[in-house]
N, C-alpha and C positions, 0 to 999 in steps of 0.2 A: 505654645507659640514654636516652641524646640521643635513639636511633633510636626506642625503645618512645615516648618524650614526642612525637616528630614524628609517630608513627602516631597517638597519641591526639587531637593536634588536631583534624582534620575529625570526629571524636565531640564534642568540644565546641564546637566551631561550632553542629555540628549539633542539638546542644541545647540550646545559646544562641540560636541562631534557633525552637525551636520554645516556647522558654520567652515568649520575644517575641512570638511569635504568638499563646499562650494566654493572656498579659498583655494583649494588643491584644484580643482577643474579650472578656476580663474586664471592661474599660475599657468598651466597646460595650455590653455588656448592662449597665453600673453603672446607666445612664439609664433602664432598662426593666426595674427588676428588680418593678415594681409594672403591673400592666394593671387596666381596669376595662373596665364596660360598661355602657350606659345605654337600657333601658327605656322609650323614648320613647312614652308613650301620648297621648290626645288629653286626658286632662283631670288626668292625674297621671304623673309618672314616678318608676323604681325605680332606683337606682344602686350597683351592686356592684364588689368588687374582689377582687382575687388578691394578695397578696404572700407574702413566705416567713414560714410561721407562721400564715398567716391563709386557711384553703384558703375561697373561694367566701363572701365575706361581705356582706351587704347594709348601706350606707352609713346611715349617720343622719344628718338632715339638722340644723340649728342649734335647730332646736326639738327634736330628740331624736324624731324620727318617721322610719320607713321608707319614708315617700310623700310625694313633694314635688308641691304644684300646678303643674302648667306655665302658671307666670303671671308675664307680666313687667309692671312698672309702671317706665315712663319720664317723668320729669321734668327741669324744666328742668336743675338741678344735683344731682339723684341717681335713682337707680334701686332698685327691689327686686324682689326673686325669690322664690319659691314661697310660705309662707304668710304673710309680710310683705305682699307683691302681691295676695295671694286679698283681705288683710283692707282693703289698699286701692281694692278694686273697689268697694264702697261709696261711698267718700269722692271719689274722681274716675276713675269708670267709662271716662272717654274715654282717659287714658294708661293704662290696666290692658289689655295684651292677653293674650287667650286665644283656644284653638282656634284658633290662627294654620296649624298644619301643614295646617289644609283648603286653603289655600291656596299651599301648594309646587307649584312646577311647575305651575302653572295660568295662562291668558293669561284678558286682563278679559274675553274674552265664553263664557267657561267657565259653567256651569251653576251651580258651587258657589261663584262669586264672589257670584252675587247670592242664594243662597240664605246666604250669610256676611251679605252687606249686610242681607238680611233677619231673621236673628235677632239680630245683634248692629249696630243702628240707630248707637248711639251712636259708634261707629267711622268715619273719614271716609279712606275708602280714596283714593289718588290712584292715575294712569292713569300707567305708562311706555311711551312710545313707541317706543323703541326696543327693548326685548323684546315688547312687548305684553301686561305685566304689571301689576300690582297694587300699591302701598304704602300703608302705614300713616302719614297725615297727621295726626300729634297735634299739630304747629305747624307754624309757617313755619321752625320752626329744625331742628324735629326729625322728619325722614322716613326711616323703616326700612321696607324689603323683609321680605318672613315670611322668608328668608335669612337676613338679619342678627339678626330676633328670634330664630329659634333659635339663631343662632351666641351669641349674650347667654346662655340657656338652659346649652347646651352648657360653656360656658365655668364657667358657676356649676357645674355638676355637677362638672367637671373639679376646682373650688375644695372640694367638699366630700367628694371623693375623698381628694385630695392632704393634707388635714386628717386624715380616719381615718386614709389609711394612713400620716403622717408624711412622706413622702416625694412628690417632683415625678412627676407620670403623664402620659405623654404616648399610649400607646398604648388605644387604644378597640376595643369592639365595641358598634356602635349598633344597636336592631333597629329595623325599619320594618314597615309594613304588607304583606302578601303582595300584595297588589293596587294596588303601586305601579308606574308605568311606567318608564321609562328617564328621562324627564323629571325626575319626582318624585323620583326616586333620585338623581338628580347633583345635583338642587336640595339633598339633604340632605351629601353629601359634599362641595360648596361652603359652606356653612354650618360643616362640620366646618372646613375648612381655613382658612376667617377665623378661627375657634376656636385655631387652633393644634395640633389635634388631629391625629393620623396614626392612621387610621380602619383597623385590620385586617380588616373586614368589616363590610357591613351583612347582619345576617341578619335572614330573614323572624320576625315575630314568632311564627308559627304552628311554625318550626323550632325556636326557641329554645323553647319551650314543650315540644316532642316531646322534646328533648335532654337537658333536664332529666330528663322522664318516664324515659327511659331511660337516665341515667347514674345513676338510684340505684334501678335494677331489673335492671342488668346482668344478674345470675345467673339472672334468670328468661327471658332472649331464648336460644334457641337456633337451632338451622337450620329450625327448623318457623317457618314466616309467621305472627305474631300482626296481626292489622289493627285498630288503635285510630283512635278517631274523636274529634278536639278540637272542641268548639265552643266558641267563642270570644267572646263578647258584651260587648265593652268600652263606654265611652262615647260615642263616635263612630261605629263601625262593628261588622260583625259577618264572623268568619271560620271558616268550619267545613274542618275538615284533617280527610283519613285517611292517615294512616301505617303502614307495615308494618314491625316489627323481625324481625328474623334476623340468625344470626351466618353472615357470608360469609369467606371465605378472600382473605388479603392478603398483596401478595408479601414483605412486610418483617415481618410481627407475625403470621402465620399468621392463624386462626380469630377474628375480631373482631368485636361487634357493629355493626349498621349500621340506620340507619332511613333511610326512602326515602319522599318525599311521593309520594303516589300520584295523590291527585286534592286540589281546591281549589273552593270555592264560597265568596262573599261578597256582602255587601249594604254598600255603602261607608255610608248614612245612618240604618241600625238600627241603633240602642243607644240607654245609658242619656241621653245629653244630650237626641234627642228626646222622650223620657219628660218629663225635667225641662220643658223646653221648654213641653209642653201643660198640665204642672201650671201652670206661671207662667202660662198665659194663664188657665186656668181661675180661679187667685184673683186674676186683676187684674179677670178679670168679676166676681165677687163682691164685690172692694173697690170699684168700682165703681157696683154696685148697692145697695151699704150706703149710700153717699153721694148716690144719684140724688135729684135735687130741692133738692141743697144748691148749684146752679151750681158744683160742682167742676171742676177738668179731670179728662182721662183719665190714670190712673194709666200708663198707657203712653206717655207724652209725657213721662215723669218717670226719666229715664234710672237715678238712684240707686236711685228707688223699684222700678223692673227690674229692678235688680241685687239687692235684697234680696229681691225676692219670687223670683229664683232661686236664690237660696241657700236661701231657705227650701222651696223646691221640691224640692233636693237633700236635705234633711234629712227631707222629708216623703216621699218615696218609700224611703230606706231605712227608716225607722220602720213603713210600712205593709208594707215584705216580712216584717215580723213580727207586725205587728198588723193588725186587724180595721178600724179608725179610730182617728184623730190628729186633734188641735187644731192648727191652723197658727196661728201668733201671730208680731206682727212691730210691734215698739214705734217709734211714731211714723214711719210708711211714709212718708206725705206731709202734708205741711202740719201736723206733728206731731199727726195722726190715727192713733191706734194701729188693729190692722188682728186679725181674730180670727174664726175660721173652720172648723168643725169638716169634714173630707176622710173619706170611706170608702175601703176597699180598693175595692167594687165601682164607686165615682165614678171612680177610677184607672184600671182596667182597663176600661171603658165608654170613657172618652177615648184611651185606647191599643188601643182591639178591633182598627184596621187596623195595627198596625205587630204586634201578636200572631199575627196572619195573615201575617207574612212570616216570621215566627221558622224554617218548615221551607224556606222557599228555597233556602238555603245550602247546608242536609242534599243536595238533591235533585242541586244542579251538583256537589258533589265526588263524591256517587256516581255520574254522568253522566262528569266528565274520568278519573276512576279506571276506568270500566268494570265496576263492582261492584254488588253488590246487597246488601241490608242485612243479612241471614242472614250475607254474608262478615263482617260487623263485631261483633268481640267483646265490645268494650266503648266506651260515649259519656263523655266525660268533659269534665267542666266547665271553663272556664277565663272570667275577664275580670268585672267586678265586677256587668254587669247580669244575669247568668244568677243572683243571688240573688232577682230577682222572681221570687215563686212561681207567676206566671202562665207566666212564659216556660219555666220548668219543665215546668209540666203540657201548653204544645203541643209542648215537643221530645220530651217522653217517649210522648207520643201518637202523634208523626210516625218514631221510628226504632223503635216497638213493643220495647222492652228492658222488663226488670220495672224496672230503677231506674238512674239513671243516674251515673256515675263521679264524687265529689267527692272521691277520693284525692289531690289536689294540690294544694300551694298558689296559689290564684286568682290571685294577686297579684303573687306574686313569681317564678314560675315561670319567666316568660321571661328576666326579670332574671339570672336562677342559669344558666339554659340558656346565656345568650350571653356570660355571663364564664367560663364552661367551656369555651366555643370561643374565648374571646380567651385564654385561657392553652396551649390549645393550638397556637396557630397563635405563639404569642410564642414569642423564643428562651430567656426566661429559666426555662421552666418546664417539666416533660416529665409529660404526664398519659397516662393509659390510652388507648388509641386508641378511639375510638368513631368509626366511619365516618358519613359525613352528606352524601345524596344527596339536594339541593332540585331543583326543579322547574320549568321555565318556564311560567308562567303564560300568555304571549302570545307567539303563533309569531312567529319572524322572518324575512322572504324578502329575496331578493335578486333584482333586476327589472331587465332589460336590452333594449335595441331594436336591430340592424342589421339591413344590408342581406341579403337572400336573392334567387337568383335561380331563379325557379320554373320559366321557359318560357326559353328563347333569346332574350335580349332586354329580357327584361322581368321589371326588379327591385322589389320591393318590401319594405314591412318589417316585421320579425317580432319579435313582443314575446314575450320568454320569462320565466318565473318561476321559481326556483328555492328551498327550502325549506332555511332555514340553520341555525335552529333551531327543531324542533319543536314542539307543544303539548304539555306535562307532562314534556318530553327532560330528561336530568338537565345540569345545571351546577354548578362551573365544568369549561368545557370549552374547546378549538380548532379552529376548522375552517380549510381552504383550499377556496377555489374557485379553478379554473383557466378561464381563457377564452379557447379555443383559435383561433378564425378572425380576432382583431384583429392587425394589423398597423401601426397607425396611433390618435393618440388618441381615447379613447372615454369615456364617462360608464356606471353605472351607478347603481341607486337601491337606499339602504336601507329596508322598511318593514315594519310588522307584515303577518301572515298573515291567517289566517280567522278574525273576531272573532266569529262569528256566535252565539258561545255569550254573546255580553252584549244586555241588552234596548237598546233604543233610548236610554231616557235614560241609560243608562251609556254607549253609545257616545258619548253629548256630553260626558258627564264626561269619558270617558279623552279627548278631545282630538285632535291631529291624528295621523294612522296613517300619516303619510308620516315618517320617522327623519332620512334624511339622504341626499344625491345627493353620489357620490363622481366628480370629476373626475380625469383620469388626462391626466399630461404626461411627455411622454418618450419613449413607446413608440414612436413612429417613427424618434426616435436611435438608440436599443436595437437595431431591425433595423439600422439603417446601420453602425452598430457594427462589428456581427457578421454579415456577409453571408455567410459561410460557413458558419455554424452553424445547426444543424436548432432550429427555435423547439418550445420545450415548452410555450408558453404565458403567459400574465399570471397571476400567481396573487398573489390575494389573500389575507392572512391576518386573520383574527378572532379576537378571543378575547371570551369573555362570561364575566367574571370573578367570583369569590367573593361579590360584592356583586350579582352580575345586572344588571352595567352592560355594554354592548356598546361593544367600540373595534374599531378596524382599524388592525393593527400596522404594517404595512408592504403595499406589493406590489409584486411584484419581477416581473421578464421574464428567464426562463430559456432558455439555449441551452445545446444540445450538440453535441459532434463525437468523431470518432473519430480519436485517435493511436495515432501505433506508436513504442516504443519497444522499446529492446534488453532481450533478457529478463533479462541481467544487473542493467538498471540499474531495471527492472520489478520484479524478485523484491526488491531493496532497498527500493523503495518500498512493496514492499507489506509488507516486513517491518514497515518504519518507520511505516506507518500502523496497524499490528496491535499494535505496541507503544505507539504511543499512544493508541490507541483501549482499550486493557487498562488502561493507567493512569490517563485522565480520561473512561472512558466511554464513548467515542467512538458515542454516537447505542445504545447497547445500554441505559444506564442511565437514571432520570430524578429527580429530585429530587421526593420526595413529601413531603406534609403526613401526619400522623396521622389528624387529622380529616380529611381528603380523599378525593379516588379517584385512580387513576392508571393504567388503563390503556385505550390508544388502540385504538381500532374503525375501522372502514372503512366507508363505503359510499360508492355511485356514484347521484348524483341521476337519476333517471325523465326523460323529456320534459316539457314544457310542458303543465301542464291545458289539456286541450281542442285539443291540438294533438298532431301526431306529428315527433318531431324527425328531422331527417337524421343519417347519421354524420358525427360530426365537430363538430354543431351544438350540443350541448349543452354546458353548461360543467359542467366538472370538479368535483367536490364531495369533496372528503375531510375527513374529522371524525376530530378528535383529543377523542374523547369521552373524559372519566377516568368509569370505570364499575369497582366492586369487583369484577370476575367472575374467575374461574381463568385466564384467557388469559394468555399468557406473550409473545406477540409483542413483539418492541422498541418504544418508542415513537420517533418521528422527531425527529432532533437537527438544528438548523439548519443551512439551507444555507450552504455557504463562498462568499466572493464569490470569482469567477476563481480555482476551482481545483476540482477533480475533486470531486463529487457524492456524500456518503456514500452507502453502501448501505441504513441506515437509511429515507434517505427515500425513495429509489427503491422499497423493497419498501411502502411505505406507501401510494403512488399510484397509480391506476388511470385509463388514458385511453382513454374513449368505448367503452366495454366489450372492450378488448382484457385481454389477460392481464397481472398485476402485473408491474412493470417488474425485479421480484427474479426471477424467469423469464427474464429478458431478459439478454443476456452482461452481466457486471457489469463493476465499474470494475477489475477485477484482469484482464484481459485474456480474458475468455470470450466468444470470438464466434461461439459456435456458434445455431441457431437457436431460437426460442422452446421453450421445454418438454424440450430436451435436457439429458440430464444432463451434470453439469462434465464436460470431457476431461481425459484423466490430464496430466501434468505435463511430458510430451514432446509431447503436443500443445500447450500454451501456449508451449512455446518456440518453436514455428513459428508460432502466432499471435499475435504479443503485442501487439495491438491492443487499446485502452483506451478508454471514455469519459472525456472533458471535459468538466464544466459549467461555464457563466459565468452569473453570476449580476449583473443589473441594476437597481440599483434605481431605481424611478419615481415620479415628483412627483406628490404627490397633493394637492388640494383638497377640503376637504370644506365642505359647506353643509348646516348644520343645519336641519330643517324644521321639528321638534315645537316646541323650545325654547331660544332660544340660551344658550347659556352667558355668565358674565358675562364679560367681555374681562379680560385679566390687569391692564388699569390701573383698572378699576372695582374688579375682587377687592382688587389691594393698599391702594386706597384706605378699601373698606370695612373691612378687616380691620384698616386704621392706624386708621378712627374708631372702633372698637369698642375699641381698643388705648388708645385717649385715654381713653373713657367709664371703662375699668376703672382705667386710673391713677390718675385723676378719683375715682371711688369709694375707693380704697385711699389717697388723701390726704386726703377726707374721713374716713375709719374712723379714719384716724392722726390729723387734729386732735381728732375726739372724743373719742378715747381718750386724749388730752393732756388736754385741759380735762375728762374723769373724772378722771383722775390728780390735777390741781391741786385739782380741788374735795374730794374724798377727803383729799386732805392735809390741806387745812385743818381739814374738820371732825375729823379721826381727831386731829390734832395737840392742837387747843383742849380736845378732850374730856380727852387725856391728861395736861395741865397741870394738872387737878384731881384725879388718882389719886395718893396715897400715895407711892409708888414713885417718882414721877418730883419730887413734891416734897421729899423726901428729899433729892434732889441738885441741887437750885437754891436760888437764892436769890427772895426778893421782886421785887428788880427784876429779874433774868431773864424772871422766868414774864412780867412785866407788859412788857416789849421784845418777847420774842415776841410775846405776845398781840396786842400793837397791830400788829404786822409782819402778823400774820394776819386782823387784821381790816380792813386797808387792802388785802390781798391778795383778801379775799372781795368787797370793795366794788368794785376794780376786774374782777374777772371777773362780776361782775352787770351792771357799767355799761359798761365796753371789750370783754368777752369775746367778744360775737358777730363782731366785726371783728377780733380778735386772729387772726393765724397760729398755724401749729404749733408754728414758732421760737420763737415769743413766749410762747407756754404752758409749752414745753419752758424756757426761761430762768427764766420767774419759778417755774416746781417746784423748779428746780436753787438759785436764790435762797433759798427758804425750806429747802431738805432742808441746805444748807449754813449757815443760822444756827442748826438745830437738831440741827448732829448732835452738838454738846457733849455736850448733853441725852442723845441718846437714846445715844451711848458709856458713859456714867456708868451707865446703867441698863442696858443690856446687860451691861456687866463685871461688876455687882453680882450679876446672875443666874446670869453662868457662875462664880462664883468657887466655890460648894461644892463642884460636880459638878470641876470641876479640881483642886482641892486635895485632896478625898477621892481622887480617881485618881491623883495625885503620890505621898500617902502611902504609899498602898497599893503603888506602883513599887519606891517606897525600902524598902519592909519586906522583900518578895520578893526585893530585888537583895541587900539585906543578909544573910540567910537563903543565898542560892544561892553566896556568895561565903565564908561561914562552912562551908557544906560544902564547898566546893572545898576548902578550907585542909586539913580533915581527911583527905583523899582520902591514902592512906600513899605516900611517895616513890615506891616502887617501881610503885603502879599510876598515878602521876600522869599526865594529860594536860595541865595546864592548866601555863603556865610561869609562873616569880615576876613577868615583866613583865606579861602579862596579867592578873596577878590584883591586882598593884598598880595598875595603872592601871583596872580597875574599881573599886579602893576609892578613888582620888583622887575618880573622877568620882561616888560614891555621896557622900562627904562633901563636895566643891563644892556639889552640887545641896543637901543639907540646910543648907549655909551658908547658900547665896544662898535658898533659901524662908524662911527662919528670918527673918532680916535683913532681904528685902523685906517679909514679913507686920508685922513690927515697924515697920518705915517707914510702911507702908501704915495703920495703927491708929493713926498721929501724925495723919495727914493728916486734913481736912475734907473731908467727904460732896459738896461741892460744888466740889471741888479735882480736876484730871483725876490719876488715879488712875496709880501705879507698880506695883502689881501688876494685869501685862495679863494676860490668856488666852492672847494667843500667845507671851509667854514663859514661861508653865506647858509649854504644849504643847513647847516648844523644849527644854525641858528634859528631857521626858519622852522625846522623840524620842531624844535625845543617850545618856541613861541604857538605854533600852531598845537602841537600838543595838549597845552594850557587852556589855549580857547575850546578846542574838539570836548574837551570833559566838558566843561561849563556848558555848553549847546547841546551833551547828549543826556546831563544830568536836566538841565531845563525842559529837552524834549518828554522825557518821562515823569516829571513833577505832575503833582495833584494838586488843585487848588483848595487853597485851607479854608473850611467852615466860618462863616460868620457866625458872635456872637448873640444870641437874641435876649431880648429882656424878657419880664412875666408875660404880659403883653402878646407875647409873640412877634414882636416887631423886631427888625436887626439893630442894632447898638449904633448909635450916632457916631459921626467920624470923628478921628480923634482931633482934641485941640490942638494938637500942631499944625493941623491940614491948612491947606492955604485955602484962601476965598475961592480961589479958581476952582479947585478941589470941590468945595461945598455947592457951591451954583447957588443960583437963584430962585428962590419960591417962585413956581408956575402961579399966575393969576389966571384964573378962568373967564372968560368973556361973559357980556350980558346974556343971559337964561341959561346960562350951563353951570349946573352945581359943580361946588371944588373938589365933588369925590368923581365927576367924568374924566374919562380918559384923556387928554391933549392930542392933538393931531400928531403925530409923529414927524420929525424933521429927519431931513439924510442926514447921513453922519457925515462930519467934516473932519478934515486931518487937522489936530491941533498941536501936532506935537515939531518939538523944535528941530529932531533929529531928522535923518534922511526916513524916507518909506522904507526903503530895503532892509533898514537897521534891526536885524533879529530881536536883540533884547527889548524891543519897544512893542514887541507881541507878546510877551510873557504872560501880562496880564487878561490879555484879551481874552480866553476862553473863561476865567476866573470871574470877572464882570460881565461876562453875557450870562453864566451861569446864576448869580445872582439876582440879576435880573428877571430871569424866568423864575425864580422863587419867591417874588414879590407877591404877597396876596392880593386878590382882586378888591379894588375899590380903594385901597393905600396908595400913599405918594410912593413913586417911586425913586429907590436907594440911588445916590451920586455915586458915578464909577471913579474909584479911589487912585486907579493909576493912568487915568486920561490926563497928559501934561499939556 
């Protein structure tokens, strides 16, 4: 037995280890049981969550609205968000920040900064010389960068989601416009980092909309490609996207639906805001014309008046979408002068005529980038609030040449729903149906480097090389490795944007710097000196374009190889060990994939530089780890080990200057044959035991950011701390307001209660006067000194008043509870007494309760009756103004004690088994006990004439002869036993009588 126990111990240990791992995973997931998405628009945002039991729900804000204005008001001692901040735009326009996303990732000389100043002159924009960006100068003490303002809004959106989900949330997916470049995307990520959010992905808003459309129509997606165009005109910009839906074969889940972004076109400034600004300017002109000759100031010089006009323009644009004309009205626009003017839809369309002419532009751009024609588009679907303008729909319908425009999608919430679906797919806490998403690179990225070449003997010159790293409309996320073969010393290379000829001159100015980063490598020469006898395989730079579309340089390595000789036995052992480890841990043959991602490795070799013919070995080797859901089953490359043999996965994935892949070269298992020769048999392997050994040396990297420098870590920490202090200040202010409101409400409610009959009945006139005087004093203190009182002082004052009124409230509450509690106690006593009576009537042969149990129950019943009668009588003698002796908690305690005894006996009866009847020698049951009553024994049945005595009588229907109520449980205890006895009666014998029927 001991040996058996010892053999089981390893299993037990393994089980405990597995349970510990599962528990750790559950604890890790406990903080991420809910995820959120933020559809961050120019004018408003939508927040959605997913939590267990709540699939993809739009969060309601504090005003119970599904859409929240993207507006922040920052004052010296408080902040406002959403609708509260939008209402503050009239009172304090300088401190109310709107449309600040247009300044993200842009330097001071960007045309959009000048456009923002022209649109909103009330805002003072300061200049940051370190980053060449701007910030909001609200006051000398209040200065915030656009990233900090966005961080405030993201933190507010998280608070809304946490209140809705009733649990903390850290993981989020944030939507961004598809035309955001690297600097703008990094700015959003920095803002989220300040807010303490973990960004699972920055998803393009057009992709989120397409995902929402496909998720709810996955049954309609098949292997036949369907091309859908989404035309999204929001408040600040317009984006047109062509998406292809079809099912593809994936490695893990088989055939699954996929959306692929085929083409994208956009206009950064075409949207509802520009229409509203033109309407505002039109209304301002009408107001000035009405006051002409009164020597009045220009309304454009009054920020509050312009804020009122912008709000009225927004309302007017919405109404004119459904009506031919409308009357614009503003009470007290400026100098207590009311404004009233009639505006027609024709006037509005004339004001925005040039804007409507730009509507087809994004459609043409999307078709060009997708290399498609309008005939290939099956449907055009409208997204965004500005598409509700009738003129926009007319121009778009004419441009696309369709019979009608699709409106079968929620134009406001589709992006938020698609983003939260992606958040659930990326989170570890949820499992969703796979939906493959293939994003597209809008702006191509290339690598440029220069080196010396010797064109003629003794004549050296510099040669500039360009290699496209991520091509336009190529899929991402993906990784690529570029190899520099001709460098043995430190050198630099540059990462820049590729050909941006599809952008117009104005868009190029808005785009900003086309140079991304300069990479300076240090330690290349030392690595060559460290491995002089090794053959160089080049300097490999590993790039990653992640799910958010943000480019990063993961690492740079110098790779060296040499041939080493090992004994066949040792090589065979190492090979077996390597194969075993590979089979256990993947070994470069498998790769972690995401259900909504793509996972196939593709290879390509970049050609010579544009306009030049590269010599053999000159061009940089480019290896692409693109993730595409094709049916390709080639294994993905695994990370290169440091200082050990290179895995076969990477060797097979590389190409070197037009030569055959290294997978066809002698492998690490000792294949020393020439390229293209099939593997040698086992005998030849033993004769040629040489193998390759790869050494990898990390190269130092210095990055010089050229487009827009990121915030240094110390400044990022200071900004996060500043925003956290503001949040704590807001929470303290809210806590103080809550304490003041609670104190004021308690004073008013208690003063009103003193005049109610139920309170006057249990209190004397002196007691009420004392309480009323203390309440008046507290009210006076709150009015005179309450504004300067701290939260602690307010809470202490409230506690003092509650303690004063505690006795009065207690007496009233007890009197309210007495009728219900006493009635429940009486019912329980009656039922318990009937239960005890029925239990004592059970015959001794079938009795399942002991005498001690029944005596204990009887004692508890009697004691409870006695306590109740005595306490009620004593309470009747006391005046109502004294502390009662009959307490509801004592009644509940007595009920619990009595119910516990009854439940014990009921549970015992529920699981009790019937006792077997003793049998005589002839096999018949024993006679009933001598003390059984005549009614228990019954009468002998006399058979009718012509029927033998052994014949069975006709059964009669059962009749209830019990004296107790039919619902009394003790009377049912003997039923199963009696039925079993009747079934055991032998055929032909007289049935025995039931001893438990009363």
